[in-house]
C-alpha positions as YAML, in Angstrom:
chain: A
units: angstrom
residues:
- id: 1
  name: MET
  ca: [-70.12, 230.08, 257.10]
- id: 2
  name: THR
  ca: [-69.50, 227.74, 254.17]
- id: 3
  name: VAL
  ca: [-67.18, 229.27, 251.59]
- id: 4
  name: ASN
  ca: [-68.73, 229.51, 248.11]
- id: 5
  name: LYS
  ca: [-71.36, 226.89, 248.90]
- id: 6
  name: VAL
  ca: [-73.61, 225.56, 246.15]
- id: 7
  name: TYR
  ca: [-77.24, 226.30, 247.02]
- id: 8
  name: SER
  ca: [-80.37, 224.60, 245.70]
- id: 9
  name: LEU
  ca: [-83.55, 226.34, 244.55]
- id: 10
  name: SER
  ca: [-85.37, 225.19, 247.70]
- id: 11
  name: GLU
  ca: [-82.60, 226.49, 249.97]
- id: 12
  name: ILE
  ca: [-82.70, 229.90, 248.31]
- id: 13
  name: LYS
  ca: [-86.46, 230.01, 248.57]
- id: 14
  name: GLU
  ca: [-86.21, 229.26, 252.30]
- id: 15
  name: MET
  ca: [-83.90, 232.26, 252.72]
- id: 16
  name: LEU
  ca: [-86.38, 234.50, 250.93]
- id: 17
  name: LEU
  ca: [-89.18, 233.44, 253.26]
- id: 18
  name: LEU
  ca: [-87.30, 234.09, 256.52]
- id: 19
  name: GLU
  ca: [-88.85, 236.49, 259.02]
- id: 20
  name: GLU
  ca: [-87.50, 238.65, 261.87]
- id: 21
  name: GLU
  ca: [-84.75, 237.02, 263.94]
- id: 22
  name: GLU
  ca: [-83.93, 234.35, 261.37]
- id: 23
  name: ALA
  ca: [-83.74, 237.04, 258.70]
- id: 24
  name: PHE
  ca: [-81.35, 239.10, 260.81]
- id: 25
  name: ALA
  ca: [-79.11, 236.04, 261.11]
- id: 26
  name: LEU
  ca: [-79.18, 235.79, 257.31]
- id: 27
  name: TYR
  ca: [-78.15, 239.45, 256.96]
- id: 28
  name: GLU
  ca: [-75.33, 238.94, 259.44]
- id: 29
  name: GLU
  ca: [-74.07, 235.91, 257.53]
- id: 30
  name: ALA
  ca: [-74.15, 237.81, 254.23]
- id: 31
  name: ASN
  ca: [-72.42, 240.82, 255.81]
- id: 32
  name: SER
  ca: [-69.76, 238.57, 257.31]
- id: 33
  name: LEU
  ca: [-69.02, 237.09, 253.89]
- id: 34
  name: THR
  ca: [-68.95, 240.55, 252.32]
- id: 35
  name: GLU
  ca: [-66.45, 241.80, 254.90]
- id: 36
  name: LYS
  ca: [-64.36, 238.65, 254.44]
- id: 37
  name: LEU
  ca: [-64.10, 239.48, 250.72]
- id: 38
  name: PHE
  ca: [-63.96, 243.29, 250.77]
- id: 39
  name: GLY
  ca: [-63.34, 244.34, 254.36]
- id: 40
  name: LYS
  ca: [-65.48, 247.32, 255.24]
- id: 41
  name: SER
  ca: [-64.74, 248.94, 251.87]
- id: 42
  name: ILE
  ca: [-67.63, 250.25, 249.80]
- id: 43
  name: PHE
  ca: [-67.04, 251.12, 246.15]
- id: 44
  name: VAL
  ca: [-68.76, 254.16, 244.68]
- id: 45
  name: ARG
  ca: [-70.14, 254.68, 241.15]
- id: 46
  name: GLY
  ca: [-71.62, 258.00, 240.05]
- id: 47
  name: ILE
  ca: [-74.73, 257.67, 237.89]
- id: 48
  name: ILE
  ca: [-75.31, 260.23, 235.14]
- id: 49
  name: GLU
  ca: [-78.83, 259.99, 233.73]
- id: 50
  name: PHE
  ca: [-78.09, 261.74, 230.47]
- id: 51
  name: SER
  ca: [-81.39, 261.16, 228.64]
- id: 52
  name: ASN
  ca: [-84.94, 260.17, 229.52]
- id: 53
  name: VAL
  ca: [-86.01, 259.66, 225.91]
- id: 54
  name: CYS
  ca: [-87.15, 256.04, 225.51]
- id: 55
  name: ALA
  ca: [-88.71, 254.02, 222.71]
- id: 56
  name: LYS
  ca: [-89.88, 251.22, 225.01]
- id: 57
  name: ASN
  ca: [-93.20, 251.02, 226.83]
- id: 58
  name: CYS
  ca: [-92.43, 248.87, 229.90]
- id: 59
  name: LEU
  ca: [-95.47, 248.76, 232.17]
- id: 60
  name: TYR
  ca: [-93.66, 249.80, 235.39]
- id: 61
  name: CYS
  ca: [-91.42, 252.62, 234.14]
- id: 62
  name: GLY
  ca: [-92.05, 256.35, 234.58]
- id: 63
  name: ILE
  ca: [-90.14, 257.31, 231.43]
- id: 64
  name: ARG
  ca: [-91.98, 254.77, 229.25]
- id: 65
  name: ARG
  ca: [-92.86, 255.93, 225.74]
- id: 66
  name: GLY
  ca: [-96.55, 256.12, 226.61]
- id: 67
  name: ASN
  ca: [-96.07, 258.66, 229.41]
- id: 68
  name: LYS
  ca: [-96.98, 261.95, 227.72]
- id: 69
  name: ASN
  ca: [-96.62, 263.96, 230.93]
- id: 70
  name: VAL
  ca: [-92.90, 263.50, 231.44]
- id: 71
  name: LYS
  ca: [-90.65, 266.37, 230.37]
- id: 72
  name: ARG
  ca: [-88.16, 264.82, 227.97]
- id: 73
  name: TYR
  ca: [-84.52, 265.87, 227.92]
- id: 74
  name: HIS
  ca: [-81.19, 264.82, 226.44]
- id: 75
  name: ILE
  ca: [-77.79, 266.07, 227.58]
- id: 76
  name: GLY
  ca: [-75.65, 266.77, 224.50]
- id: 77
  name: LYS
  ca: [-72.25, 265.20, 224.06]
- id: 78
  name: GLU
  ca: [-70.20, 268.31, 224.91]
- id: 79
  name: ASP
  ca: [-72.11, 268.91, 228.15]
- id: 80
  name: LEU
  ca: [-71.88, 265.23, 228.97]
- id: 81
  name: LYS
  ca: [-68.10, 265.27, 228.55]
- id: 82
  name: LYS
  ca: [-67.90, 268.14, 231.02]
- id: 83
  name: ILE
  ca: [-70.15, 266.41, 233.56]
- id: 84
  name: ILE
  ca: [-68.00, 263.26, 233.46]
- id: 85
  name: MET
  ca: [-64.81, 265.29, 233.89]
- id: 86
  name: ASP
  ca: [-66.43, 267.11, 236.82]
- id: 87
  name: ALA
  ca: [-67.22, 263.72, 238.37]
- id: 88
  name: HIS
  ca: [-63.60, 262.67, 237.90]
- id: 89
  name: ASN
  ca: [-62.44, 265.87, 239.57]
- id: 90
  name: ASP
  ca: [-64.78, 265.03, 242.47]
- id: 91
  name: ASN
  ca: [-62.86, 261.76, 242.89]
- id: 92
  name: PHE
  ca: [-65.25, 259.37, 241.18]
- id: 93
  name: LYS
  ca: [-63.27, 256.50, 239.66]
- id: 94
  name: THR
  ca: [-66.32, 254.92, 238.02]
- id: 95
  name: ILE
  ca: [-69.30, 256.52, 236.32]
- id: 96
  name: VAL
  ca: [-72.47, 254.97, 234.91]
- id: 97
  name: LEU
  ca: [-74.00, 256.52, 231.80]
- id: 98
  name: GLN
  ca: [-77.70, 255.69, 231.94]
- id: 99
  name: SER
  ca: [-80.53, 256.56, 229.57]
- id: 100
  name: GLY
  ca: [-83.78, 255.46, 228.07]
- id: 101
  name: GLU
  ca: [-83.55, 253.11, 225.12]
- id: 102
  name: VAL
  ca: [-83.13, 254.82, 221.74]
- id: 103
  name: ASP
  ca: [-80.47, 254.53, 219.03]
- id: 104
  name: VAL
  ca: [-80.13, 258.12, 217.85]
- id: 105
  name: TYR
  ca: [-77.41, 259.10, 220.34]
- id: 106
  name: ASP
  ca: [-75.22, 256.01, 220.01]
- id: 107
  name: ASN
  ca: [-72.50, 257.70, 217.92]
- id: 108
  name: ASP
  ca: [-72.33, 260.58, 220.41]
- id: 109
  name: ILE
  ca: [-71.63, 258.10, 223.21]
- id: 110
  name: THR
  ca: [-68.74, 256.61, 221.24]
- id: 111
  name: GLU
  ca: [-67.21, 260.07, 220.96]
- id: 112
  name: VAL
  ca: [-67.81, 260.76, 224.65]
- id: 113
  name: ILE
  ca: [-66.11, 257.51, 225.70]
- id: 114
  name: GLU
  ca: [-63.09, 258.16, 223.48]
- id: 115
  name: TYR
  ca: [-62.75, 261.72, 224.76]
- id: 116
  name: VAL
  ca: [-62.98, 260.78, 228.45]
- id: 117
  name: LYS
  ca: [-60.57, 257.88, 228.11]
- id: 118
  name: SER
  ca: [-58.03, 260.17, 226.43]
- id: 119
  name: LYS
  ca: [-58.22, 262.59, 229.38]
- id: 120
  name: CYS
  ca: [-58.40, 260.46, 232.52]
- id: 121
  name: ASP
  ca: [-58.43, 256.99, 234.03]
- id: 122
  name: ILE
  ca: [-62.06, 256.41, 234.93]
- id: 123
  name: ALA
  ca: [-64.12, 253.25, 234.49]
- id: 124
  name: ILE
  ca: [-67.15, 253.74, 232.24]
- id: 125
  name: THR
  ca: [-70.28, 251.65, 232.67]
- id: 126
  name: LEU
  ca: [-73.05, 251.95, 230.09]
- id: 127
  name: SER
  ca: [-76.71, 251.30, 230.84]
- id: 128
  name: MET
  ca: [-78.51, 251.98, 227.57]
- id: 129
  name: GLY
  ca: [-80.53, 248.86, 226.85]
- id: 130
  name: GLU
  ca: [-80.38, 246.28, 224.09]
- id: 131
  name: LYS
  ca: [-78.13, 247.13, 221.16]
- id: 132
  name: SER
  ca: [-76.64, 245.34, 218.19]
- id: 133
  name: ARG
  ca: [-73.48, 243.29, 218.57]
- id: 134
  name: GLU
  ca: [-71.74, 245.83, 216.33]
- id: 135
  name: GLN
  ca: [-72.69, 248.67, 218.64]
- id: 136
  name: TYR
  ca: [-71.43, 246.84, 221.71]
- id: 137
  name: ILE
  ca: [-68.12, 246.21, 219.86]
- id: 138
  name: GLU
  ca: [-67.84, 249.87, 218.90]
- id: 139
  name: TRP
  ca: [-68.27, 251.04, 222.49]
- id: 140
  name: LYS
  ca: [-65.88, 248.39, 223.82]
- id: 141
  name: ASN
  ca: [-63.24, 249.47, 221.30]
- id: 142
  name: ALA
  ca: [-63.81, 253.09, 222.33]
- id: 143
  name: GLY
  ca: [-62.96, 252.16, 225.92]
- id: 144
  name: ALA
  ca: [-66.18, 251.21, 227.70]
- id: 145
  name: ASP
  ca: [-65.45, 248.88, 230.63]
- id: 146
  name: ARG
  ca: [-68.82, 247.62, 231.83]
- id: 147
  name: TYR
  ca: [-72.41, 247.26, 230.75]
- id: 148
  name: LEU
  ca: [-75.52, 247.07, 232.90]
- id: 149
  name: LEU
  ca: [-78.57, 245.38, 231.37]
- id: 150
  name: ARG
  ca: [-81.20, 244.21, 233.84]
- id: 151
  name: ILE
  ca: [-83.18, 241.10, 233.00]
- id: 152
  name: GLU
  ca: [-85.88, 242.29, 235.51]
- id: 153
  name: THR
  ca: [-87.20, 238.72, 235.81]
- id: 154
  name: THR
  ca: [-86.18, 235.35, 234.44]
- id: 155
  name: ASN
  ca: [-89.80, 234.21, 234.32]
- id: 156
  name: ARG
  ca: [-90.41, 234.43, 230.57]
- id: 157
  name: LYS
  ca: [-94.17, 234.94, 230.80]
- id: 158
  name: LEU
  ca: [-93.85, 237.63, 233.45]
- id: 159
  name: PHE
  ca: [-91.14, 239.38, 231.42]
- id: 160
  name: GLU
  ca: [-93.32, 239.41, 228.30]
- id: 161
  name: ASN
  ca: [-96.32, 240.74, 230.23]
- id: 162
  name: LEU
  ca: [-94.27, 243.64, 231.58]
- id: 163
  name: HIS
  ca: [-92.44, 244.41, 228.32]
- id: 164
  name: PRO
  ca: [-95.04, 244.55, 225.53]
- id: 165
  name: ASP
  ca: [-92.51, 245.60, 222.88]
- id: 166
  name: ASP
  ca: [-89.51, 243.59, 224.02]
- id: 167
  name: ASP
  ca: [-88.28, 240.03, 223.55]
- id: 168
  name: PHE
  ca: [-86.98, 237.82, 226.35]
- id: 169
  name: ASP
  ca: [-84.67, 235.85, 224.08]
- id: 170
  name: ASN
  ca: [-83.13, 239.02, 222.69]
- id: 171
  name: ARG
  ca: [-82.44, 240.26, 226.23]
- id: 172
  name: LEU
  ca: [-80.68, 236.99, 227.04]
- id: 173
  name: LYS
  ca: [-78.74, 237.13, 223.77]
- id: 174
  name: SER
  ca: [-77.60, 240.67, 224.53]
- id: 175
  name: LEU
  ca: [-76.30, 239.65, 227.98]
- id: 176
  name: MET
  ca: [-74.37, 236.72, 226.54]
- id: 177
  name: THR
  ca: [-72.93, 238.91, 223.76]
- id: 178
  name: LEU
  ca: [-71.69, 241.44, 226.30]
- id: 179
  name: LYS
  ca: [-69.98, 238.67, 228.29]
- id: 180
  name: GLU
  ca: [-68.39, 237.29, 225.13]
- id: 181
  name: LEU
  ca: [-67.03, 240.70, 224.18]
- id: 182
  name: GLY
  ca: [-65.22, 241.09, 227.49]
- id: 183
  name: TYR
  ca: [-67.36, 243.65, 229.29]
- id: 184
  name: GLU
  ca: [-67.82, 243.40, 233.03]
- id: 185
  name: VAL
  ca: [-71.52, 242.59, 232.81]
- id: 186
  name: GLY
  ca: [-74.18, 243.64, 235.27]
- id: 187
  name: THR
  ca: [-77.78, 242.56, 235.38]
- id: 188
  name: GLY
  ca: [-80.52, 242.41, 237.99]
- id: 189
  name: VAL
  ca: [-84.18, 242.07, 238.77]
- id: 190
  name: MET
  ca: [-87.11, 243.92, 240.23]
- id: 191
  name: ILE
  ca: [-88.59, 242.54, 243.43]
- id: 192
  name: GLY
  ca: [-92.31, 242.74, 244.13]
- id: 193
  name: LEU
  ca: [-93.68, 242.63, 240.59]
- id: 194
  name: PRO
  ca: [-97.34, 241.62, 240.26]
- id: 195
  name: LYS
  ca: [-97.71, 237.81, 240.04]
- id: 196
  name: GLN
  ca: [-94.03, 237.28, 240.90]
- id: 197
  name: THR
  ca: [-93.43, 234.38, 243.31]
- id: 198
  name: GLU
  ca: [-90.65, 233.46, 245.73]
- id: 199
  name: GLU
  ca: [-89.77, 230.61, 243.39]
- id: 200
  name: ASP
  ca: [-89.34, 233.12, 240.55]
- id: 201
  name: LEU
  ca: [-86.93, 235.12, 242.71]
- id: 202
  name: ALA
  ca: [-85.00, 232.04, 243.74]
- id: 203
  name: SER
  ca: [-84.70, 231.10, 240.07]
- id: 204
  name: ASP
  ca: [-83.40, 234.60, 239.34]
- id: 205
  name: ILE
  ca: [-80.57, 234.10, 241.84]
- id: 206
  name: LEU
  ca: [-79.65, 230.73, 240.35]
- id: 207
  name: PHE
  ca: [-79.59, 232.38, 236.92]
- id: 208
  name: PHE
  ca: [-77.10, 234.95, 238.24]
- id: 209
  name: LYS
  ca: [-74.91, 232.20, 239.68]
- id: 210
  name: GLU
  ca: [-74.99, 229.98, 236.62]
- id: 211
  name: ASN
  ca: [-73.97, 232.84, 234.32]
- id: 212
  name: ASP
  ca: [-71.39, 234.33, 236.69]
- id: 213
  name: PHE
  ca: [-72.35, 237.98, 236.19]
- id: 214
  name: ASP
  ca: [-70.00, 240.62, 237.61]
- id: 215
  name: MET
  ca: [-72.56, 243.09, 238.99]
- id: 216
  name: LEU
  ca: [-76.05, 242.46, 240.35]
- id: 217
  name: GLY
  ca: [-78.58, 245.22, 240.92]
- id: 218
  name: VAL
  ca: [-81.74, 244.73, 242.96]
- id: 219
  name: GLY
  ca: [-84.63, 247.12, 242.49]
- id: 220
  name: PRO
  ca: [-87.68, 247.01, 244.74]
- id: 221
  name: PHE
  ca: [-90.89, 247.59, 242.80]
- id: 222
  name: ILE
  ca: [-92.20, 251.08, 243.54]
- id: 223
  name: PRO
  ca: [-95.18, 252.24, 241.45]
- id: 224
  name: HIS
  ca: [-95.21, 255.33, 239.25]
- id: 225
  name: ASN
  ca: [-98.50, 257.20, 238.98]
- id: 226
  name: GLU
  ca: [-98.25, 257.54, 235.17]
- id: 227
  name: THR
  ca: [-97.95, 253.80, 234.46]
- id: 228
  name: PRO
  ca: [-100.42, 250.88, 234.14]
- id: 229
  name: LEU
  ca: [-99.08, 249.50, 237.45]
- id: 230
  name: ARG
  ca: [-99.84, 252.67, 239.40]
- id: 231
  name: ASN
  ca: [-102.15, 250.87, 241.84]
- id: 232
  name: ILE
  ca: [-99.82, 248.00, 242.71]
- id: 233
  name: LYS
  ca: [-98.36, 248.22, 246.22]
- id: 234
  name: SER
  ca: [-94.63, 248.48, 246.80]
- id: 235
  name: VAL
  ca: [-92.76, 245.45, 248.08]
- id: 236
  name: ASN
  ca: [-91.63, 245.51, 251.72]
- id: 237
  name: MET
  ca: [-88.00, 246.15, 252.59]
- id: 238
  name: SER
  ca: [-87.53, 242.85, 254.40]
- id: 239
  name: MET
  ca: [-88.05, 240.90, 251.17]
- id: 240
  name: VAL
  ca: [-85.52, 243.14, 249.42]
- id: 241
  name: LEU
  ca: [-82.93, 242.48, 252.13]
- id: 242
  name: ASN
  ca: [-83.66, 238.75, 252.17]
- id: 243
  name: PHE
  ca: [-83.09, 238.64, 248.42]
- id: 244
  name: LEU
  ca: [-79.92, 240.72, 248.59]
- id: 245
  name: SER
  ca: [-78.41, 238.56, 251.34]
- id: 246
  name: ALA
  ca: [-79.34, 235.35, 249.56]
- id: 247
  name: MET
  ca: [-77.84, 236.74, 246.37]
- id: 248
  name: ARG
  ca: [-74.56, 237.51, 248.17]
- id: 249
  name: LEU
  ca: [-74.29, 234.03, 249.67]
- id: 250
  name: VAL
  ca: [-75.11, 232.27, 246.40]
- id: 251
  name: THR
  ca: [-73.13, 234.40, 243.93]
- id: 252
  name: TYR
  ca: [-70.29, 234.98, 246.38]
- id: 253
  name: ASP
  ca: [-67.89, 237.60, 245.01]
- id: 254
  name: THR
  ca: [-70.07, 239.71, 242.70]
- id: 255
  name: ASN
  ca: [-70.39, 243.47, 243.14]
- id: 256
  name: ILE
  ca: [-73.80, 244.30, 244.63]
- id: 257
  name: PRO
  ca: [-75.02, 247.89, 245.05]
- id: 258
  name: ALA
  ca: [-77.19, 249.50, 247.69]
- id: 259
  name: THR
  ca: [-79.48, 251.42, 245.36]
- id: 260
  name: THR
  ca: [-81.36, 254.71, 245.40]
- id: 261
  name: SER
  ca: [-84.65, 252.83, 245.11]
- id: 262
  name: MET
  ca: [-83.91, 251.07, 248.41]
- id: 263
  name: ALA
  ca: [-83.56, 254.45, 250.12]
- id: 264
  name: THR
  ca: [-86.82, 255.54, 248.50]
- id: 265
  name: LEU
  ca: [-88.58, 252.47, 249.90]
- id: 266
  name: ASP
  ca: [-86.98, 252.86, 253.36]
- id: 267
  name: LYS
  ca: [-85.13, 256.00, 254.48]
- id: 268
  name: GLU
  ca: [-82.38, 253.78, 255.91]
- id: 269
  name: GLY
  ca: [-82.57, 251.34, 253.03]
- id: 270
  name: ARG
  ca: [-79.06, 251.84, 251.71]
- id: 271
  name: GLU
  ca: [-77.51, 251.56, 255.17]
- id: 272
  name: LYS
  ca: [-79.45, 248.34, 255.79]
- id: 273
  name: ALA
  ca: [-78.37, 246.96, 252.42]
- id: 274
  name: LEU
  ca: [-74.71, 247.78, 253.16]
- id: 275
  name: ASN
  ca: [-75.04, 245.57, 256.25]
- id: 276
  name: ALA
  ca: [-76.81, 242.75, 254.43]
- id: 277
  name: GLY
  ca: [-74.41, 241.97, 251.59]
- id: 278
  name: ALA
  ca: [-74.05, 245.07, 249.42]
- id: 279
  name: ASN
  ca: [-70.53, 246.40, 248.74]
- id: 280
  name: VAL
  ca: [-71.26, 249.19, 246.24]
- id: 281
  name: ILE
  ca: [-73.16, 252.48, 246.41]
- id: 282
  name: MET
  ca: [-74.37, 254.34, 243.33]
- id: 283
  name: PRO
  ca: [-75.24, 257.99, 244.01]
- id: 284
  name: ASN
  ca: [-76.81, 260.25, 241.42]
- id: 285
  name: TYR
  ca: [-74.40, 262.65, 239.70]
- id: 286
  name: THR
  ca: [-76.95, 263.98, 237.20]
- id: 287
  name: PRO
  ca: [-77.18, 267.79, 237.18]
- id: 288
  name: GLN
  ca: [-80.00, 268.79, 239.51]
- id: 289
  name: LYS
  ca: [-82.11, 270.50, 236.84]
- id: 290
  name: TYR
  ca: [-82.71, 267.15, 235.09]
- id: 291
  name: ARG
  ca: [-83.35, 264.92, 238.07]
- id: 292
  name: GLU
  ca: [-87.08, 265.55, 238.44]
- id: 293
  name: SER
  ca: [-87.54, 264.35, 234.85]
- id: 294
  name: TYR
  ca: [-85.78, 261.01, 235.35]
- id: 295
  name: LYS
  ca: [-88.24, 259.32, 237.67]
- id: 296
  name: LEU
  ca: [-88.66, 255.64, 236.96]
- id: 297
  name: TYR
  ca: [-90.88, 255.42, 240.07]
- id: 298
  name: ASP
  ca: [-92.63, 257.85, 242.43]
- id: 299
  name: ASN
  ca: [-91.01, 259.71, 245.34]
- id: 300
  name: LYS
  ca: [-87.45, 259.14, 244.13]
- id: 301
  name: ILE
  ca: [-84.97, 260.62, 246.59]
- id: 302
  name: CYS
  ca: [-82.07, 262.99, 245.84]
- id: 303
  name: THR
  ca: [-83.90, 264.96, 243.14]
- id: 304
  name: LYS
  ca: [-83.17, 268.25, 244.96]
- id: 305
  name: GLU
  ca: [-79.46, 267.70, 245.63]
- id: 306
  name: ASP
  ca: [-76.64, 269.30, 243.66]
- id: 307
  name: ALA
  ca: [-74.12, 267.01, 242.00]
- id: 308
  name: GLU
  ca: [-71.25, 268.89, 243.62]
- id: 309
  name: HIS
  ca: [-72.33, 267.61, 247.05]
- id: 310
  name: THR
  ca: [-72.94, 264.02, 245.93]
- id: 311
  name: MET
  ca: [-69.68, 262.55, 247.20]
- id: 312
  name: GLU
  ca: [-70.09, 264.26, 250.58]
- id: 313
  name: PHE
  ca: [-73.63, 262.92, 251.07]
- id: 314
  name: THR
  ca: [-72.57, 259.46, 249.94]
- id: 315
  name: LYS
  ca: [-69.67, 259.31, 252.36]
- id: 316
  name: LYS
  ca: [-72.02, 260.13, 255.24]
- id: 317
  name: THR
  ca: [-74.43, 257.38, 254.19]
- id: 318
  name: VAL
  ca: [-71.62, 254.83, 254.12]
- id: 319
  name: GLU
  ca: [-70.28, 255.99, 257.50]
- id: 320
  name: ARG
  ca: [-73.74, 255.63, 259.07]
- id: 321
  name: ALA
  ca: [-73.60, 251.99, 258.00]
- id: 322
  name: GLY
  ca: [-70.26, 251.57, 259.76]
- id: 323
  name: LYS
  ca: [-68.42, 251.14, 256.46]
- id: 324
  name: VAL
  ca: [-65.67, 253.03, 254.62]
- id: 325
  name: LEU
  ca: [-66.06, 254.66, 251.21]
- id: 326
  name: VAL
  ca: [-63.09, 253.82, 248.99]
- id: 327
  name: LEU
  ca: [-62.19, 255.82, 245.90]
- id: 328
  name: GLU
  ca: [-61.25, 252.98, 243.57]
- id: 329
  name: ARG
  ca: [-62.53, 251.65, 240.25]
- id: 330
  name: GLY
  ca: [-64.09, 248.75, 242.13]
- id: 331
  name: ASP
  ca: [-63.52, 246.09, 239.49]
- id: 332
  name: ARG
  ca: [-64.82, 242.64, 240.37]
- id: 333
  name: ARG
  ca: [-62.48, 240.76, 242.69]
- id: 334
  name: ARG
  ca: [-62.62, 237.08, 241.85]
...
């Protein structure tokens, strides 16, 4: 294994196209590097999906503005404070506040961050879309540690086709602003989008490397029945794992999660990802009564579970992968 090797676009593309035995060798190499960097430790982040209200109309998303059949909800700031404190009491050292993209609750989030930071030592990641520089500064000053903003694809034309009311350049500008302001910055892509090529995916990985992002999320495309892409087939798990392993080898020491969507695509998806380069797991800590209404894609798992059992279920998943769940903030280790 070459330490922190520089990979070319063609080399990455070759990794993405591997099949069967050669692919397993790739996963083993990525897992070996991951264990060299992190041991068998897996960091945990609890996701709280506090609102499914969204002003955007992305073609693949179940909570898109145009979906009139989704039951909209928003968890108020006082309830949200309690949920975060409950997560802290359940030994979560990092939480992710995730929502659709609207501006009306931004001041509430500032208050929530300030309150939580005054009560406990917990890392706060925000995943709330594109905002103004001033808003990012306000949240950073309040105590926010990280921000997750997925690029979804670095192919400009594909991005614009999927995001009819969004701007590729503004997304890039937002990511660079977050880096400049000192956030740990996460981004990521969706794998299996219509008209997406292996070269697009290889370019995505090079983009991650060139910009040295701290967290990288990989989401397999899974259709939602209330979107324009309802009839597009899901990507296969082998491509997801190939991408994840290639991403680990190329970007080296970034934090990479095994996501809920992987487990939706393949019932052992998270365990497979944890043995192919992932070092983070992100269980859902949203109160159960809201989970059915935050479906970005069909057949999402964990919608029936109670938040109080989240850590227990997550520990079992990690143990099945032969790894060890560690209760730390899980900041990036350079």
